C-alpha positions as CSV (number, residue, x, y, z in Angstrom):
1,M,-19.0,56.5,47.3
2,A,-17.6,54.5,44.4
3,K,-19.6,54.4,41.3
4,K,-20.8,51.0,40.0
5,E,-18.8,49.5,37.1
6,I,-20.5,49.6,33.8
7,H,-20.1,46.4,31.8
8,I,-19.9,47.1,28.0
9,T,-18.7,45.4,24.9
10,A,-16.0,47.1,22.7
11,D,-18.5,47.6,19.9
12,G,-20.8,49.1,22.4
13,K,-18.2,51.5,23.7
14,K,-17.4,52.5,20.1
15,E,-21.1,53.1,19.4
16,L,-21.3,55.3,22.6
17,E,-18.1,57.3,21.6
18,K,-19.6,57.8,18.1
19,E,-23.0,59.1,19.5
20,L,-21.0,61.3,21.9
21,E,-19.2,62.9,19.1
22,E,-22.3,63.4,17.2
23,L,-24.0,65.1,20.1
24,I,-21.1,67.4,20.7
25,A,-21.0,68.2,17.0
26,K,-24.8,69.1,17.3
27,R,-24.3,71.8,20.0
28,P,-23.5,74.8,17.7
29,E,-26.6,74.0,15.6
30,I,-28.9,74.0,18.7
31,A,-27.3,77.2,19.8
32,E,-28.1,78.8,16.5
33,K,-31.7,77.6,16.8
34,I,-32.0,79.2,20.1
35,A,-30.5,82.4,19.0
36,T,-32.7,82.5,16.0
37,A,-35.8,81.9,18.1
38,R,-34.8,84.5,20.7
39,A,-34.8,87.0,17.9
40,F,-38.5,86.5,17.3
41,G,-39.3,88.3,20.5
42,D,-41.5,87.4,23.5
43,L,-39.9,84.1,24.7
44,S,-43.0,83.2,26.9
45,E,-45.0,82.4,23.9
46,N,-42.3,81.5,21.5
47,E,-42.6,77.7,20.5
48,E,-39.3,77.6,18.5
49,Y,-37.5,79.0,21.5
50,S,-39.0,76.5,23.8
51,S,-38.5,73.6,21.4
52,A,-34.8,74.6,20.9
53,R,-34.2,74.8,24.6
54,S,-35.8,71.3,25.2
55,E,-33.7,69.9,22.5
56,Q,-30.6,71.5,24.1
57,K,-31.5,70.0,27.5
58,M,-32.1,66.5,26.1
59,T,-28.9,66.8,24.2
60,E,-26.8,67.9,27.2
61,N,-28.4,65.3,29.6
62,R,-27.6,62.6,26.9
63,I,-24.0,63.9,26.7
64,L,-23.5,63.8,30.5
65,E,-25.1,60.3,30.6
66,I,-22.6,58.9,27.9
67,Q,-19.6,60.6,29.6
68,D,-20.5,59.0,32.9
69,I,-20.9,55.5,31.2
70,L,-17.7,55.8,29.4
71,K,-15.8,56.9,32.7
72,N,-17.2,53.9,34.7
73,A,-17.0,51.4,31.6
74,K,-15.3,48.0,32.0
75,V,-14.9,46.6,28.5
76,I,-16.1,43.1,28.3
77,R,-13.8,40.5,26.5
78,S,-15.5,38.5,23.8
79,G,-14.4,35.2,22.5
80,K,-14.9,31.5,23.3
81,K,-16.3,30.9,26.8
82,S,-16.7,27.7,28.7
83,S,-19.6,29.0,30.5
84,V,-22.3,31.8,30.0
85,S,-20.6,35.0,31.0
86,L,-20.5,38.6,29.8
87,G,-19.7,38.9,26.2
88,A,-20.7,35.3,25.4
89,V,-22.7,34.6,22.3
90,V,-25.2,31.9,23.4
91,K,-27.4,29.7,21.5
92,L,-30.5,28.6,23.4
93,D,-33.4,26.1,22.9
94,L,-36.4,27.6,24.5
95,D,-39.2,25.2,24.5
96,G,-38.2,24.2,20.9
97,R,-37.5,27.6,19.7
98,K,-33.7,28.3,18.7
99,L,-32.6,31.8,19.9
100,E,-29.1,33.4,19.9
101,Y,-28.1,36.1,22.2
102,T,-25.0,38.0,23.0
103,V,-24.8,38.6,26.9
104,V,-24.1,42.3,27.5
105,G,-24.3,44.8,30.4
106,A,-27.7,46.5,31.0
107,T,-26.4,49.7,29.3
108,E,-26.3,48.1,25.8
109,A,-28.9,45.5,26.1
110,N,-31.3,45.4,23.1
111,P,-33.3,42.0,22.8
112,S,-34.7,42.9,19.3
113,A,-30.9,43.2,18.3
114,G,-30.0,40.0,20.0
115,K,-28.2,41.5,22.9
116,I,-29.7,40.5,26.4
117,S,-28.5,41.9,29.7
118,N,-27.0,39.7,32.4
119,E,-29.4,41.3,34.6
120,S,-32.4,40.5,32.6
121,P,-34.6,37.5,33.7
122,I,-33.2,35.2,31.2
123,G,-29.8,36.5,31.6
124,K,-29.9,35.8,35.4
125,V,-31.0,32.2,34.7
126,I,-28.4,31.3,32.1
127,M,-25.2,33.0,33.8
128,G,-22.5,30.7,34.8
129,H,-24.1,27.7,33.1
130,K,-22.4,25.4,30.5
131,V,-23.3,23.8,27.2
132,G,-26.0,21.2,27.6
133,D,-27.3,22.6,30.8
134,K,-31.1,22.4,31.0
135,L,-32.7,25.2,33.0
136,D,-36.0,26.3,34.1
137,F,-37.1,29.8,33.0
138,N,-40.6,30.8,34.3
139,G,-41.8,27.3,33.8
140,R,-40.3,27.0,30.3
141,A,-37.4,24.6,29.5
142,V,-34.1,26.2,28.5
143,K,-31.2,24.2,27.0
144,I,-27.8,25.9,26.3
145,L,-26.7,24.5,22.9
146,S,-23.7,26.5,22.4
147,I,-21.4,29.2,23.9
148,G,-19.1,31.3,21.6
């Protein structure tokens, strides 16, 4: 079964690669914590050991997740777009409020940082539309002001 392509910006890919490097570099530190905690004796009631093993498990899971994302990543090209698509910077008027978002894949979406997913409710509404288009988003008026 083929894996799903994961859409990601070049910056998002760089951020993931940096995080991966940091997590891999953290492995010896975690192993040292486990070895030190193991030396305390009885592992069944050893909170330091349990904590270190939990940290190791979360770190290894995140490493695997990032490696999988990077393996299936398709880098989105940014730049001037004629319609809303992945990588576009979109300025919207939402019921009189001016908003600016970069449309990204679900993996790197972060609305508080101005990055919305093409799979999000607003992302689905604006995808493929052009400057000047007036749309309905859950009963609210949305107008596309610009696409960069």
